[in-house]
mmJSON file of the N, C-alpha and C atoms, coordinates in Angstrom:
{"data_MODEL":{"atom_site":{
"group_PDB":["ATOM","ATOM","ATOM","ATOM","ATOM","ATOM","ATOM","ATOM","ATOM","ATOM","ATOM","ATOM","ATOM","ATOM","ATOM","ATOM","ATOM","ATOM","ATOM","ATOM","ATOM","ATOM","ATOM","ATOM","ATOM","ATOM","ATOM","ATOM","ATOM","ATOM","ATOM","ATOM","ATOM","ATOM","ATOM","ATOM","ATOM","ATOM","ATOM","ATOM","ATOM","ATOM","ATOM","ATOM","ATOM","ATOM","ATOM","ATOM","ATOM","ATOM","ATOM","ATOM","ATOM","ATOM","ATOM","ATOM","ATOM","ATOM","ATOM","ATOM","ATOM","ATOM","ATOM","ATOM","ATOM","ATOM","ATOM","ATOM","ATOM","ATOM","ATOM","ATOM","ATOM","ATOM","ATOM","ATOM","ATOM","ATOM","ATOM","ATOM","ATOM","ATOM","ATOM","ATOM","ATOM","ATOM","ATOM","ATOM","ATOM","ATOM","ATOM","ATOM","ATOM","ATOM","ATOM","ATOM","ATOM","ATOM","ATOM","ATOM","ATOM","ATOM","ATOM","ATOM","ATOM","ATOM","ATOM","ATOM","ATOM","ATOM","ATOM","ATOM","ATOM","ATOM","ATOM","ATOM","ATOM","ATOM","ATOM","ATOM","ATOM","ATOM","ATOM","ATOM","ATOM","ATOM","ATOM","ATOM","ATOM","ATOM","ATOM","ATOM","ATOM","ATOM","ATOM","ATOM","ATOM","ATOM","ATOM","ATOM","ATOM","ATOM","ATOM","ATOM","ATOM","ATOM","ATOM","ATOM","ATOM","ATOM","ATOM","ATOM","ATOM","ATOM","ATOM","ATOM","ATOM","ATOM","ATOM","ATOM","ATOM","ATOM","ATOM","ATOM","ATOM","ATOM","ATOM","ATOM","ATOM","ATOM","ATOM","ATOM","ATOM","ATOM","ATOM","ATOM","ATOM","ATOM","ATOM","ATOM","ATOM","ATOM","ATOM","ATOM","ATOM","ATOM","ATOM","ATOM","ATOM","ATOM","ATOM","ATOM","ATOM","ATOM","ATOM","ATOM","ATOM","ATOM","ATOM","ATOM","ATOM","ATOM","ATOM","ATOM","ATOM","ATOM","ATOM","ATOM","ATOM","ATOM","ATOM","ATOM","ATOM","ATOM","ATOM","ATOM","ATOM","ATOM","ATOM","ATOM","ATOM","ATOM","ATOM","ATOM","ATOM","ATOM","ATOM","ATOM","ATOM","ATOM","ATOM","ATOM","ATOM","ATOM","ATOM","ATOM","ATOM","ATOM","ATOM","ATOM"],
"id":[1,2,3,4,5,6,7,8,9,10,11,12,13,14,15,16,17,18,19,20,21,22,23,24,25,26,27,28,29,30,31,32,33,34,35,36,37,38,39,40,41,42,43,44,45,46,47,48,49,50,51,52,53,54,55,56,57,58,59,60,61,62,63,64,65,66,67,68,69,70,71,72,73,74,75,76,77,78,79,80,81,82,83,84,85,86,87,88,89,90,91,92,93,94,95,96,97,98,99,100,101,102,103,104,105,106,107,108,109,110,111,112,113,114,115,116,117,118,119,120,121,122,123,124,125,126,127,128,129,130,131,132,133,134,135,136,137,138,139,140,141,142,143,144,145,146,147,148,149,150,151,152,153,154,155,156,157,158,159,160,161,162,163,164,165,166,167,168,169,170,171,172,173,174,175,176,177,178,179,180,181,182,183,184,185,186,187,188,189,190,191,192,193,194,195,196,197,198,199,200,201,202,203,204,205,206,207,208,209,210,211,212,213,214,215,216,217,218,219,220,221,222,223,224,225,226,227,228,229,230,231,232,233,234,235,236,237,238,239,240],
"type_symbol":["N","C","C","N","C","C","N","C","C","N","C","C","N","C","C","N","C","C","N","C","C","N","C","C","N","C","C","N","C","C","N","C","C","N","C","C","N","C","C","N","C","C","N","C","C","N","C","C","N","C","C","N","C","C","N","C","C","N","C","C","N","C","C","N","C","C","N","C","C","N","C","C","N","C","C","N","C","C","N","C","C","N","C","C","N","C","C","N","C","C","N","C","C","N","C","C","N","C","C","N","C","C","N","C","C","N","C","C","N","C","C","N","C","C","N","C","C","N","C","C","N","C","C","N","C","C","N","C","C","N","C","C","N","C","C","N","C","C","N","C","C","N","C","C","N","C","C","N","C","C","N","C","C","N","C","C","N","C","C","N","C","C","N","C","C","N","C","C","N","C","C","N","C","C","N","C","C","N","C","C","N","C","C","N","C","C","N","C","C","N","C","C","N","C","C","N","C","C","N","C","C","N","C","C","N","C","C","N","C","C","N","C","C","N","C","C","N","C","C","N","C","C","N","C","C","N","C","C","N","C","C","N","C","C","N","C","C","N","C","C"],
"label_atom_id":["N","CA","C","N","CA","C","N","CA","C","N","CA","C","N","CA","C","N","CA","C","N","CA","C","N","CA","C","N","CA","C","N","CA","C","N","CA","C","N","CA","C","N","CA","C","N","CA","C","N","CA","C","N","CA","C","N","CA","C","N","CA","C","N","CA","C","N","CA","C","N","CA","C","N","CA","C","N","CA","C","N","CA","C","N","CA","C","N","CA","C","N","CA","C","N","CA","C","N","CA","C","N","CA","C","N","CA","C","N","CA","C","N","CA","C","N","CA","C","N","CA","C","N","CA","C","N","CA","C","N","CA","C","N","CA","C","N","CA","C","N","CA","C","N","CA","C","N","CA","C","N","CA","C","N","CA","C","N","CA","C","N","CA","C","N","CA","C","N","CA","C","N","CA","C","N","CA","C","N","CA","C","N","CA","C","N","CA","C","N","CA","C","N","CA","C","N","CA","C","N","CA","C","N","CA","C","N","CA","C","N","CA","C","N","CA","C","N","CA","C","N","CA","C","N","CA","C","N","CA","C","N","CA","C","N","CA","C","N","CA","C","N","CA","C","N","CA","C","N","CA","C","N","CA","C","N","CA","C","N","CA","C","N","CA","C","N","CA","C","N","CA","C","N","CA","C","N","CA","C"],
"label_alt_id":[null,null,null,null,null,null,null,null,null,null,null,null,null,null,null,null,null,null,null,null,null,null,null,null,null,null,null,null,null,null,null,null,null,null,null,null,null,null,null,null,null,null,null,null,null,null,null,null,null,null,null,null,null,null,null,null,null,null,null,null,null,null,null,null,null,null,null,null,null,null,null,null,null,null,null,null,null,null,null,null,null,null,null,null,null,null,null,null,null,null,null,null,null,null,null,null,null,null,null,null,null,null,null,null,null,null,null,null,null,null,null,null,null,null,null,null,null,null,null,null,null,null,null,null,null,null,null,null,null,null,null,null,null,null,null,null,null,null,null,null,null,null,null,null,null,null,null,null,null,null,null,null,null,null,null,null,null,null,null,null,null,null,null,null,null,null,null,null,null,null,null,null,null,null,null,null,null,null,null,null,null,null,null,null,null,null,null,null,null,null,null,null,null,null,null,null,null,null,null,null,null,null,null,null,null,null,null,null,null,null,null,null,null,null,null,null,null,null,null,null,null,null,null,null,null,null,null,null,null,null,null,null,null,null,null,null,null,null,null,null],
"label_comp_id":["UNK","UNK","UNK","UNK","UNK","UNK","UNK","UNK","UNK","UNK","UNK","UNK","UNK","UNK","UNK","UNK","UNK","UNK","UNK","UNK","UNK","UNK","UNK","UNK","UNK","UNK","UNK","UNK","UNK","UNK","UNK","UNK","UNK","UNK","UNK","UNK","UNK","UNK","UNK","UNK","UNK","UNK","UNK","UNK","UNK","UNK","UNK","UNK","UNK","UNK","UNK","UNK","UNK","UNK","UNK","UNK","UNK","UNK","UNK","UNK","UNK","UNK","UNK","UNK","UNK","UNK","UNK","UNK","UNK","UNK","UNK","UNK","UNK","UNK","UNK","UNK","UNK","UNK","UNK","UNK","UNK","UNK","UNK","UNK","UNK","UNK","UNK","UNK","UNK","UNK","UNK","UNK","UNK","UNK","UNK","UNK","UNK","UNK","UNK","UNK","UNK","UNK","UNK","UNK","UNK","UNK","UNK","UNK","UNK","UNK","UNK","UNK","UNK","UNK","UNK","UNK","UNK","UNK","UNK","UNK","UNK","UNK","UNK","UNK","UNK","UNK","UNK","UNK","UNK","UNK","UNK","UNK","UNK","UNK","UNK","UNK","UNK","UNK","UNK","UNK","UNK","UNK","UNK","UNK","UNK","UNK","UNK","UNK","UNK","UNK","UNK","UNK","UNK","UNK","UNK","UNK","UNK","UNK","UNK","UNK","UNK","UNK","UNK","UNK","UNK","UNK","UNK","UNK","UNK","UNK","UNK","UNK","UNK","UNK","UNK","UNK","UNK","UNK","UNK","UNK","UNK","UNK","UNK","UNK","UNK","UNK","UNK","UNK","UNK","UNK","UNK","UNK","UNK","UNK","UNK","UNK","UNK","UNK","UNK","UNK","UNK","UNK","UNK","UNK","UNK","UNK","UNK","UNK","UNK","UNK","UNK","UNK","UNK","UNK","UNK","UNK","UNK","UNK","UNK","UNK","UNK","UNK","UNK","UNK","UNK","UNK","UNK","UNK","UNK","UNK","UNK","UNK","UNK","UNK","UNK","UNK","UNK","UNK","UNK","UNK"],
"label_asym_id":["A","A","A","A","A","A","A","A","A","A","A","A","A","A","A","A","A","A","A","A","A","A","A","A","A","A","A","A","A","A","A","A","A","A","A","A","A","A","A","A","A","A","A","A","A","A","A","A","A","A","A","A","A","A","A","A","A","A","A","A","A","A","A","A","A","A","A","A","A","A","A","A","A","A","A","A","A","A","A","A","A","A","A","A","A","A","A","A","A","A","A","A","A","A","A","A","A","A","A","A","A","A","A","A","A","A","A","A","A","A","A","A","A","A","A","A","A","A","A","A","A","A","A","A","A","A","A","A","A","A","A","A","A","A","A","A","A","A","A","A","A","A","A","A","A","A","A","A","A","A","A","A","A","A","A","A","A","A","A","A","A","A","A","A","A","A","A","A","A","A","A","A","A","A","A","A","A","A","A","A","A","A","A","A","A","A","A","A","A","A","A","A","A","A","A","A","A","A","A","A","A","A","A","A","A","A","A","A","A","A","A","A","A","A","A","A","A","A","A","A","A","A","A","A","A","A","A","A","A","A","A","A","A","A","A","A","A","A","A","A"],
"label_entity_id":["1","1","1","1","1","1","1","1","1","1","1","1","1","1","1","1","1","1","1","1","1","1","1","1","1","1","1","1","1","1","1","1","1","1","1","1","1","1","1","1","1","1","1","1","1","1","1","1","1","1","1","1","1","1","1","1","1","1","1","1","1","1","1","1","1","1","1","1","1","1","1","1","1","1","1","1","1","1","1","1","1","1","1","1","1","1","1","1","1","1","1","1","1","1","1","1","1","1","1","1","1","1","1","1","1","1","1","1","1","1","1","1","1","1","1","1","1","1","1","1","1","1","1","1","1","1","1","1","1","1","1","1","1","1","1","1","1","1","1","1","1","1","1","1","1","1","1","1","1","1","1","1","1","1","1","1","1","1","1","1","1","1","1","1","1","1","1","1","1","1","1","1","1","1","1","1","1","1","1","1","1","1","1","1","1","1","1","1","1","1","1","1","1","1","1","1","1","1","1","1","1","1","1","1","1","1","1","1","1","1","1","1","1","1","1","1","1","1","1","1","1","1","1","1","1","1","1","1","1","1","1","1","1","1","1","1","1","1","1","1"],
"label_seq_id":[1,1,1,2,2,2,3,3,3,4,4,4,5,5,5,6,6,6,7,7,7,8,8,8,9,9,9,10,10,10,11,11,11,12,12,12,13,13,13,14,14,14,15,15,15,16,16,16,17,17,17,18,18,18,19,19,19,20,20,20,21,21,21,22,22,22,23,23,23,24,24,24,25,25,25,26,26,26,27,27,27,28,28,28,29,29,29,30,30,30,31,31,31,32,32,32,33,33,33,34,34,34,35,35,35,36,36,36,37,37,37,38,38,38,39,39,39,40,40,40,41,41,41,42,42,42,43,43,43,44,44,44,45,45,45,46,46,46,47,47,47,48,48,48,49,49,49,50,50,50,51,51,51,52,52,52,53,53,53,54,54,54,55,55,55,56,56,56,57,57,57,58,58,58,59,59,59,60,60,60,61,61,61,62,62,62,63,63,63,64,64,64,65,65,65,66,66,66,67,67,67,68,68,68,69,69,69,70,70,70,71,71,71,72,72,72,73,73,73,74,74,74,75,75,75,76,76,76,77,77,77,78,78,78,79,79,79,80,80,80],
"pdbx_PDB_ins_code":[null,null,null,null,null,null,null,null,null,null,null,null,null,null,null,null,null,null,null,null,null,null,null,null,null,null,null,null,null,null,null,null,null,null,null,null,null,null,null,null,null,null,null,null,null,null,null,null,null,null,null,null,null,null,null,null,null,null,null,null,null,null,null,null,null,null,null,null,null,null,null,null,null,null,null,null,null,null,null,null,null,null,null,null,null,null,null,null,null,null,null,null,null,null,null,null,null,null,null,null,null,null,null,null,null,null,null,null,null,null,null,null,null,null,null,null,null,null,null,null,null,null,null,null,null,null,null,null,null,null,null,null,null,null,null,null,null,null,null,null,null,null,null,null,null,null,null,null,null,null,null,null,null,null,null,null,null,null,null,null,null,null,null,null,null,null,null,null,null,null,null,null,null,null,null,null,null,null,null,null,null,null,null,null,null,null,null,null,null,null,null,null,null,null,null,null,null,null,null,null,null,null,null,null,null,null,null,null,null,null,null,null,null,null,null,null,null,null,null,null,null,null,null,null,null,null,null,null,null,null,null,null,null,null,null,null,null,null,null,null],
"Cartn_x":[36.972,37.662,39.1,39.989,41.392,41.658,42.395,42.734,43.671,44.481,45.413,44.702,43.467,42.689,42.365,42.032,41.788,43.089,44.196,45.493,45.792,45.418,45.599,44.749,43.521,42.628,43.198,43.649,44.225,45.438,46.276,47.454,47.033,46.018,45.511,44.94,44.228,43.672,44.803,45.868,47.008,47.643,47.718,48.257,47.383,46.069,45.15,45.411,45.545,45.807,47.12,48.125,49.423,49.303,48.553,48.352,47.623,46.628,45.902,46.848,47.704,48.67,49.631,49.93,50.814,50.052,48.742,47.858,47.872,47.973,47.975,46.595,45.642,44.254,44.068,44.797,44.628,45.003,46.162,46.59,45.689,45.254,44.352,43.044,42.537,41.281,41.438,42.561,42.81,42.917,43.642,43.812,42.48,41.68,40.363,39.499,39.532,38.755,39.238,40.541,41.128,40.719,40.81,40.458,38.951,38.163,36.708,36.351,37.052,36.823,37.186,38.303,38.703,37.619,37.086,36.033,34.781,34.438,33.269,33.44,34.657,34.926,34.785,35.331,35.201,33.738,32.965,31.544,30.807,31.169,30.516,30.695,31.833,32.139,32.075,31.675,31.608,30.466,30.763,29.748,29.512,30.513,30.432,29.971,29.175,28.735,29.924,30.935,32.136,32.816,32.866,33.455,32.619,31.305,30.415,30.572,30.743,30.934,32.261,33.3,34.614,34.552,33.891,33.727,32.964,31.923,31.124,31.966,32.827,33.711,34.612,35.16,36.035,35.257,34.012,33.198,32.94,32.658,32.442,33.725,34.85,36.135,36.435,36.175,36.416,35.516,34.282,33.394,33.944,34.473,35.067,36.309,37.121,38.316,37.936,36.866,36.39,36.026,35.359,35.006,36.26,37.288,38.548,39.183,39.122,39.687,38.927,37.603,36.786,37.161,37.333,37.751,39.138,40.014,41.362,41.341,40.479,40.336,39.877,38.985,38.521,39.645,40.496,41.613,42.615,42.882,43.834,43.316,42.019,41.417,41.425,41.1,41.038,42.39,43.47,44.771,45.355,44.702,45.233,44.818],
"Cartn_y":[-77.067,-76.08,-76.556,-75.631,-75.984,-76.576,-77.673,-78.319,-77.469,-76.6,-75.815,-74.807,-74.434,-73.565,-74.314,-75.598,-76.396,-76.637,-76.697,-76.841,-75.624,-74.438,-73.208,-73.257,-73.719,-73.826,-74.847,-75.983,-77.026,-76.494,-75.751,-75.164,-74.169,-73.374,-72.417,-73.114,-74.203,-74.982,-75.522,-75.988,-76.498,-75.386,-74.186,-73.057,-72.773,-72.843,-72.62,-73.662,-74.918,-75.997,-75.745,-75.3,-75.001,-73.867,-72.812,-71.702,-72.169,-73.046,-73.576,-74.38,-75.192,-75.992,-75.094,-73.918,-72.964,-72.083,-72.322,-71.536,-70.05,-69.806,-68.453,-68.184,-67.866,-67.712,-66.548,-65.468,-64.294,-64.609,-65.205,-65.551,-66.628,-67.581,-68.626,-68.012,-67.065,-66.401,-65.613,-64.904,-64.129,-65.043,-66.149,-67.082,-67.749,-68.047,-68.641,-67.716,-66.425,-65.463,-65.431,-65.485,-65.463,-66.706,-67.862,-69.112,-69.16,-68.633,-68.595,-67.757,-66.643,-65.803,-66.555,-67.288,-68.088,-69.106,-69.762,-70.759,-70.111,-68.922,-68.213,-67.907,-67.509,-67.248,-68.524,-69.616,-70.892,-71.285,-71.052,-71.391,-70.573,-69.301,-68.429,-68.93,-69.565,-69.971,-71.482,-72.223,-73.684,-74.084,-75.01,-75.497,-76.993,-77.71,-79.165,-79.579,-80.638,-81.165,-81.592,-82.141,-82.585,-81.414,-80.261,-79.069,-78.597,-78.637,-78.21,-79.106,-80.4,-81.322,-81.047,-80.772,-80.47,-79.177,-78.176,-76.91,-77.136,-77.935,-78.242,-78.909,-79.835,-80.502,-79.488,-78.582,-77.562,-76.613,-76.298,-75.43,-76.079,-77.376,-78.101,-78.087,-78.333,-78.331,-76.954,-75.894,-74.544,-74.234,-74.719,-74.52,-75.217,-76.41,-77.131,-76.413,-75.919,-75.18,-73.888,-73.258,-72.045,-72.349,-73.475,-73.874,-74.096,-74.679,-74.882,-73.545,-72.583,-71.26,-70.58,-70.687,-70.108,-70.757,-72.086,-72.791,-72.36,-72.123,-71.675,-70.304,-69.424,-68.114,-68.238,-69.181,-69.416,-69.909,-70.786,-71.298,-70.204,-69.355,-68.262,-67.312,-66.983,-66.057,-66.627,-67.926,-68.546,-68.572,-68.71,-68.834,-67.505,-66.388,-65.082,-64.645],
"Cartn_z":[160.3,161.107,161.322,161.401,161.554,162.927,162.926,164.192,165.029,164.363,165.151,166.056,165.718,166.616,167.915,167.765,168.962,169.725,169.004,169.673,170.539,170.049,170.83,172.098,171.961,173.12,174.109,173.579,174.431,175.193,174.523,175.16,176.246,175.955,176.939,178.164,177.949,179.059,179.934,179.296,180.056,180.895,180.343,181.107,182.326,182.148,183.272,184.353,183.957,184.912,185.644,184.903,185.517,186.54,186.2,187.137,188.391,188.221,189.378,190.262,189.636,190.398,191.175,190.627,191.301,192.291,192.395,193.247,192.875,191.575,191.034,190.422,191.303,190.874,189.903,190.111,189.251,187.807,187.596,186.239,185.635,186.461,185.978,185.492,186.25,185.888,184.592,184.46,183.243,182.015,182.161,181.054,180.707,181.733,181.517,180.655,180.945,180.16,178.715,178.537,177.196,176.392,177.013,176.333,176.058,176.976,176.769,175.549,175.368,174.196,172.911,172.944,171.779,171.431,172.479,172.239,171.669,172.165,171.636,170.156,169.775,168.358,167.535,168.054,167.352,167.201,168.248,168.217,167.16,167.039,166.054,164.625,164.363,162.993,162.769,163.777,163.652,162.73,161.84,160.903,161.04,161.441,161.544,162.942,163.005,164.292,165.144,164.506,165.214,165.929,165.261,165.866,167.047,166.896,167.977,169.199,168.974,170.095,170.792,170.027,170.609,171.428,170.889,171.605,172.896,172.833,174.021,175.1,174.714,175.683,176.385,175.605,176.193,177.095,176.73,177.575,178.936,178.933,180.184,181.011,180.372,181.064,181.649,180.881,181.398,182.587,182.56,183.705,184.948,184.777,185.902,186.417,185.507,185.914,186.631,186.177,186.85,188.3,188.516,189.875,190.724,190.135,190.854,191.217,190.296,190.567,191.699,191.671,192.743,194.082,194.073,195.276,195.728,194.769,195.069,195.719,195.221,195.83,197.273,197.546,198.918,199.811,199.287,200.057,200.367,199.392,199.575,200.631,200.564,201.514,202.924,203.041,204.36,205.066,204.296,204.918,205.345,204.971,205.348,206.705],
"occupancy":[1.0,1.0,1.0,1.0,1.0,1.0,1.0,1.0,1.0,1.0,1.0,1.0,1.0,1.0,1.0,1.0,1.0,1.0,1.0,1.0,1.0,1.0,1.0,1.0,1.0,1.0,1.0,1.0,1.0,1.0,1.0,1.0,1.0,1.0,1.0,1.0,1.0,1.0,1.0,1.0,1.0,1.0,1.0,1.0,1.0,1.0,1.0,1.0,1.0,1.0,1.0,1.0,1.0,1.0,1.0,1.0,1.0,1.0,1.0,1.0,1.0,1.0,1.0,1.0,1.0,1.0,1.0,1.0,1.0,1.0,1.0,1.0,1.0,1.0,1.0,1.0,1.0,1.0,1.0,1.0,1.0,1.0,1.0,1.0,1.0,1.0,1.0,1.0,1.0,1.0,1.0,1.0,1.0,1.0,1.0,1.0,1.0,1.0,1.0,1.0,1.0,1.0,1.0,1.0,1.0,1.0,1.0,1.0,1.0,1.0,1.0,1.0,1.0,1.0,1.0,1.0,1.0,1.0,1.0,1.0,1.0,1.0,1.0,1.0,1.0,1.0,1.0,1.0,1.0,1.0,1.0,1.0,1.0,1.0,1.0,1.0,1.0,1.0,1.0,1.0,1.0,1.0,1.0,1.0,1.0,1.0,1.0,1.0,1.0,1.0,1.0,1.0,1.0,1.0,1.0,1.0,1.0,1.0,1.0,1.0,1.0,1.0,1.0,1.0,1.0,1.0,1.0,1.0,1.0,1.0,1.0,1.0,1.0,1.0,1.0,1.0,1.0,1.0,1.0,1.0,1.0,1.0,1.0,1.0,1.0,1.0,1.0,1.0,1.0,1.0,1.0,1.0,1.0,1.0,1.0,1.0,1.0,1.0,1.0,1.0,1.0,1.0,1.0,1.0,1.0,1.0,1.0,1.0,1.0,1.0,1.0,1.0,1.0,1.0,1.0,1.0,1.0,1.0,1.0,1.0,1.0,1.0,1.0,1.0,1.0,1.0,1.0,1.0,1.0,1.0,1.0,1.0,1.0,1.0,1.0,1.0,1.0,1.0,1.0,1.0],
"B_iso_or_equiv":[0.0,0.0,0.0,0.0,0.0,0.0,0.0,0.0,0.0,0.0,0.0,0.0,0.0,0.0,0.0,0.0,0.0,0.0,0.0,0.0,0.0,0.0,0.0,0.0,0.0,0.0,0.0,0.0,0.0,0.0,0.0,0.0,0.0,0.0,0.0,0.0,0.0,0.0,0.0,0.0,0.0,0.0,0.0,0.0,0.0,0.0,0.0,0.0,0.0,0.0,0.0,0.0,0.0,0.0,0.0,0.0,0.0,0.0,0.0,0.0,0.0,0.0,0.0,0.0,0.0,0.0,0.0,0.0,0.0,0.0,0.0,0.0,0.0,0.0,0.0,0.0,0.0,0.0,0.0,0.0,0.0,0.0,0.0,0.0,0.0,0.0,0.0,0.0,0.0,0.0,0.0,0.0,0.0,0.0,0.0,0.0,0.0,0.0,0.0,0.0,0.0,0.0,0.0,0.0,0.0,0.0,0.0,0.0,0.0,0.0,0.0,0.0,0.0,0.0,0.0,0.0,0.0,0.0,0.0,0.0,0.0,0.0,0.0,0.0,0.0,0.0,0.0,0.0,0.0,0.0,0.0,0.0,0.0,0.0,0.0,0.0,0.0,0.0,0.0,0.0,0.0,0.0,0.0,0.0,0.0,0.0,0.0,0.0,0.0,0.0,0.0,0.0,0.0,0.0,0.0,0.0,0.0,0.0,0.0,0.0,0.0,0.0,0.0,0.0,0.0,0.0,0.0,0.0,0.0,0.0,0.0,0.0,0.0,0.0,0.0,0.0,0.0,0.0,0.0,0.0,0.0,0.0,0.0,0.0,0.0,0.0,0.0,0.0,0.0,0.0,0.0,0.0,0.0,0.0,0.0,0.0,0.0,0.0,0.0,0.0,0.0,0.0,0.0,0.0,0.0,0.0,0.0,0.0,0.0,0.0,0.0,0.0,0.0,0.0,0.0,0.0,0.0,0.0,0.0,0.0,0.0,0.0,0.0,0.0,0.0,0.0,0.0,0.0,0.0,0.0,0.0,0.0,0.0,0.0,0.0,0.0,0.0,0.0,0.0,0.0],
"pdbx_formal_charge":[null,null,null,null,null,null,null,null,null,null,null,null,null,null,null,null,null,null,null,null,null,null,null,null,null,null,null,null,null,null,null,null,null,null,null,null,null,null,null,null,null,null,null,null,null,null,null,null,null,null,null,null,null,null,null,null,null,null,null,null,null,null,null,null,null,null,null,null,null,null,null,null,null,null,null,null,null,null,null,null,null,null,null,null,null,null,null,null,null,null,null,null,null,null,null,null,null,null,null,null,null,null,null,null,null,null,null,null,null,null,null,null,null,null,null,null,null,null,null,null,null,null,null,null,null,null,null,null,null,null,null,null,null,null,null,null,null,null,null,null,null,null,null,null,null,null,null,null,null,null,null,null,null,null,null,null,null,null,null,null,null,null,null,null,null,null,null,null,null,null,null,null,null,null,null,null,null,null,null,null,null,null,null,null,null,null,null,null,null,null,null,null,null,null,null,null,null,null,null,null,null,null,null,null,null,null,null,null,null,null,null,null,null,null,null,null,null,null,null,null,null,null,null,null,null,null,null,null,null,null,null,null,null,null,null,null,null,null,null,null],
"auth_seq_id":[1,1,1,2,2,2,3,3,3,4,4,4,5,5,5,6,6,6,7,7,7,8,8,8,9,9,9,10,10,10,11,11,11,12,12,12,13,13,13,14,14,14,15,15,15,16,16,16,17,17,17,18,18,18,19,19,19,20,20,20,21,21,21,22,22,22,23,23,23,24,24,24,25,25,25,26,26,26,27,27,27,28,28,28,29,29,29,30,30,30,31,31,31,32,32,32,33,33,33,34,34,34,35,35,35,36,36,36,37,37,37,38,38,38,39,39,39,40,40,40,41,41,41,42,42,42,43,43,43,44,44,44,45,45,45,46,46,46,47,47,47,48,48,48,49,49,49,50,50,50,51,51,51,52,52,52,53,53,53,54,54,54,55,55,55,56,56,56,57,57,57,58,58,58,59,59,59,60,60,60,61,61,61,62,62,62,63,63,63,64,64,64,65,65,65,66,66,66,67,67,67,68,68,68,69,69,69,70,70,70,71,71,71,72,72,72,73,73,73,74,74,74,75,75,75,76,76,76,77,77,77,78,78,78,79,79,79,80,80,80],
"auth_comp_id":["UNK","UNK","UNK","UNK","UNK","UNK","UNK","UNK","UNK","UNK","UNK","UNK","UNK","UNK","UNK","UNK","UNK","UNK","UNK","UNK","UNK","UNK","UNK","UNK","UNK","UNK","UNK","UNK","UNK","UNK","UNK","UNK","UNK","UNK","UNK","UNK","UNK","UNK","UNK","UNK","UNK","UNK","UNK","UNK","UNK","UNK","UNK","UNK","UNK","UNK","UNK","UNK","UNK","UNK","UNK","UNK","UNK","UNK","UNK","UNK","UNK","UNK","UNK","UNK","UNK","UNK","UNK","UNK","UNK","UNK","UNK","UNK","UNK","UNK","UNK","UNK","UNK","UNK","UNK","UNK","UNK","UNK","UNK","UNK","UNK","UNK","UNK","UNK","UNK","UNK","UNK","UNK","UNK","UNK","UNK","UNK","UNK","UNK","UNK","UNK","UNK","UNK","UNK","UNK","UNK","UNK","UNK","UNK","UNK","UNK","UNK","UNK","UNK","UNK","UNK","UNK","UNK","UNK","UNK","UNK","UNK","UNK","UNK","UNK","UNK","UNK","UNK","UNK","UNK","UNK","UNK","UNK","UNK","UNK","UNK","UNK","UNK","UNK","UNK","UNK","UNK","UNK","UNK","UNK","UNK","UNK","UNK","UNK","UNK","UNK","UNK","UNK","UNK","UNK","UNK","UNK","UNK","UNK","UNK","UNK","UNK","UNK","UNK","UNK","UNK","UNK","UNK","UNK","UNK","UNK","UNK","UNK","UNK","UNK","UNK","UNK","UNK","UNK","UNK","UNK","UNK","UNK","UNK","UNK","UNK","UNK","UNK","UNK","UNK","UNK","UNK","UNK","UNK","UNK","UNK","UNK","UNK","UNK","UNK","UNK","UNK","UNK","UNK","UNK","UNK","UNK","UNK","UNK","UNK","UNK","UNK","UNK","UNK","UNK","UNK","UNK","UNK","UNK","UNK","UNK","UNK","UNK","UNK","UNK","UNK","UNK","UNK","UNK","UNK","UNK","UNK","UNK","UNK","UNK","UNK","UNK","UNK","UNK","UNK","UNK"],
"auth_asym_id":["A","A","A","A","A","A","A","A","A","A","A","A","A","A","A","A","A","A","A","A","A","A","A","A","A","A","A","A","A","A","A","A","A","A","A","A","A","A","A","A","A","A","A","A","A","A","A","A","A","A","A","A","A","A","A","A","A","A","A","A","A","A","A","A","A","A","A","A","A","A","A","A","A","A","A","A","A","A","A","A","A","A","A","A","A","A","A","A","A","A","A","A","A","A","A","A","A","A","A","A","A","A","A","A","A","A","A","A","A","A","A","A","A","A","A","A","A","A","A","A","A","A","A","A","A","A","A","A","A","A","A","A","A","A","A","A","A","A","A","A","A","A","A","A","A","A","A","A","A","A","A","A","A","A","A","A","A","A","A","A","A","A","A","A","A","A","A","A","A","A","A","A","A","A","A","A","A","A","A","A","A","A","A","A","A","A","A","A","A","A","A","A","A","A","A","A","A","A","A","A","A","A","A","A","A","A","A","A","A","A","A","A","A","A","A","A","A","A","A","A","A","A","A","A","A","A","A","A","A","A","A","A","A","A","A","A","A","A","A","A"],
"auth_atom_id":["N","CA","C","N","CA","C","N","CA","C","N","CA","C","N","CA","C","N","CA","C","N","CA","C","N","CA","C","N","CA","C","N","CA","C","N","CA","C","N","CA","C","N","CA","C","N","CA","C","N","CA","C","N","CA","C","N","CA","C","N","CA","C","N","CA","C","N","CA","C","N","CA","C","N","CA","C","N","CA","C","N","CA","C","N","CA","C","N","CA","C","N","CA","C","N","CA","C","N","CA","C","N","CA","C","N","CA","C","N","CA","C","N","CA","C","N","CA","C","N","CA","C","N","CA","C","N","CA","C","N","CA","C","N","CA","C","N","CA","C","N","CA","C","N","CA","C","N","CA","C","N","CA","C","N","CA","C","N","CA","C","N","CA","C","N","CA","C","N","CA","C","N","CA","C","N","CA","C","N","CA","C","N","CA","C","N","CA","C","N","CA","C","N","CA","C","N","CA","C","N","CA","C","N","CA","C","N","CA","C","N","CA","C","N","CA","C","N","CA","C","N","CA","C","N","CA","C","N","CA","C","N","CA","C","N","CA","C","N","CA","C","N","CA","C","N","CA","C","N","CA","C","N","CA","C","N","CA","C","N","CA","C","N","CA","C","N","CA","C","N","CA","C","N","CA","C","N","CA","C"],
"pdbx_PDB_model_num":[1,1,1,1,1,1,1,1,1,1,1,1,1,1,1,1,1,1,1,1,1,1,1,1,1,1,1,1,1,1,1,1,1,1,1,1,1,1,1,1,1,1,1,1,1,1,1,1,1,1,1,1,1,1,1,1,1,1,1,1,1,1,1,1,1,1,1,1,1,1,1,1,1,1,1,1,1,1,1,1,1,1,1,1,1,1,1,1,1,1,1,1,1,1,1,1,1,1,1,1,1,1,1,1,1,1,1,1,1,1,1,1,1,1,1,1,1,1,1,1,1,1,1,1,1,1,1,1,1,1,1,1,1,1,1,1,1,1,1,1,1,1,1,1,1,1,1,1,1,1,1,1,1,1,1,1,1,1,1,1,1,1,1,1,1,1,1,1,1,1,1,1,1,1,1,1,1,1,1,1,1,1,1,1,1,1,1,1,1,1,1,1,1,1,1,1,1,1,1,1,1,1,1,1,1,1,1,1,1,1,1,1,1,1,1,1,1,1,1,1,1,1,1,1,1,1,1,1,1,1,1,1,1,1,1,1,1,1,1,1]
}}}
C-alpha cells in the first residue's frame, strides 16, 4: 500500500489534534469523520499484515481522539 495514503491520514490526525487544542469540537468532529472514512477505505483494500497493523493503530488513536472531543463538548457545555 502506498505510504502517502498513511501520510494523508497522519496529516488529518494532526489537524484533529490542532482543532482539539483550539477547543473547536465541531471542526474536530468533522475532520475525525473524514479521516475515519479514509481509514475504512484503506482497510477495504489492505492486503499486507503490516498495513492492517498500521490501520489498527490509527483506529485506536481515532477512538482516543473521539473521547477527547466528547470531553471537550462537555467542557464547552459546562462553561455556558
